[in-house]
N, C-alpha and C positions, 0 to 999 in steps of 0.2 A: 505496502498498500503506498503510497506518493502519499505529500501532506502540501500545494503550496505557502509559499505565503510572498503578500506582494508585501508595493513601495510605492509610493509614489516622490516625488522630488522634484522640487519650484527650486533653480536658482538664479536671481536676479545683479546679473551684472559680471562684473570681472572678478580676478584672482580674493581682494580683499572687499567683496562685498557677502553676503549673507546668503543665503537658504530657506528653504524650510522641506519641513519628510512628514510623511503620513506610513503608518502600518500598524497596523491591526485599533493595540492600543495606545501604537505610539506615536505621537502628533509632535512636535518639536524644531529650533530653529538650528539651524548651523552653521557654524562658519569654518573657515581656520583655527587654530590656537591661538592666541596673543605668546606660547610660546615661539610662537613655527613662524611672526611675520604677519598671522590675519588681527582682523581684529576681537579676537573672544568670544564672541555673541554662539548663545545660544550654546549645542552639542561640537562633537567633532567626531572623525574618523575614530579615529584612535581613543577616545574617549566612548565612543560604541564597541571599538569589538575589547576594548578592556568589561564594558556591561556586559555584554554576552561573554564572553568567558566565565566571568564572575555569575555571573546566574543562572547559566550548567552547570556550571561546577558545585555552584549552593544545591541548586534540586538535582540532580545528582545522588549528589552527598546527603540530600536529606530520606530522595525516595529508600536509599543503596541500606540503612539506617533504619529507616522504619521495615524493613520487609526482612532484616535482621531484630527487629525485636528491640531495638533501641529508642527507644526519648528524650531524644538530651533534655533538659532544663532550659538550656540559651544554646544557637547555634549561630554564630556570626561570622560575617567575612571581613576580612578587609582585602581587597586588593592591588599588589602597582603594577604596572608597568612601563619596558621602559626604548626610551623608541632616540636610536645615534642618527646621528645627521653629521656623514663624513661627507664632503665634497658634494654640496649642497640635494646629497640623495637618503634621505630618510627611510631611515626599515626600520620597523617593528620589532625589534629583538626577542626583548624576553617575558613571561607573565609570572611577577609572586603571588602565589595564591597562601594567605592567613586564612583558614581558617579555627574557628576557638569553638570548640564546642563544652557542655559544661554536663556532665550525663548529673542524673540524679542519685540522693545522699547515700541510696542504698544496692548504684551501679558496683561488679565482680568484676575481681582485676581480668578476667575473662572475658568482658564487655570492654572496661579500657583496652584492652589490648585489638578487640573489633575494631573497634569504634579508633585507633591508631589507624590504621589497617588502611577501613572501606574508607578514611580520606587521604590515602596515599591510591587508594584504588580507586575511584569520584574523576581524579585528572582528565585518569585513559581512558575512560564508559565515558566520558561527557565526549558527544555530537562535535559540539567547538574545537575543540582540543587535538579533535579526532584531524576537525578540517583543518587545524594551524600544524601541523606537526610539518615538523621539513622542513618548518621556512622561522618559529617562532617555538624556544625555549618557553617551555614551560612546569615552574616548580613550584611545590605544594612543602608548606613547614605547617605543620597541625602545636596544637597544645587540645591538651584531654585533659580533661580536667574532673575530679568530683565533687558535686556543690556540694558544700560547704568541708576541705577539703585543709588541714591545714589550716583554721583558720579556730 
């Protein structure tokens, strides 16, 4: 089965202008980021690729935890992307996911170990990670804790 996704885009002007995109529930202004010499309004392809990779990873991890009967008390994610600019060539080099899972206070050592394994496996299972494989390095640095431990 195939699932089509559609996006409509409008660009108003030249390099330092802005545009608009619509795709499903996403409606936003787009432009080149300020760090790359653009106006920096709305979002940009670099943030959207990071957003796609991060949300795909997070949803994949949540589903894998659910299938393993691990219900985290808290699941958050910080991700960072690195884009290299050499000789005016922009290369999206790396994404680092830093998930933080806080397991229920009654979580077992086996659940803790499995949660950490799943945190790494989710990156390999994520559709976006697989789509950029070989072009963008993706790393996962999970922090797994048990609620109330160490307090």
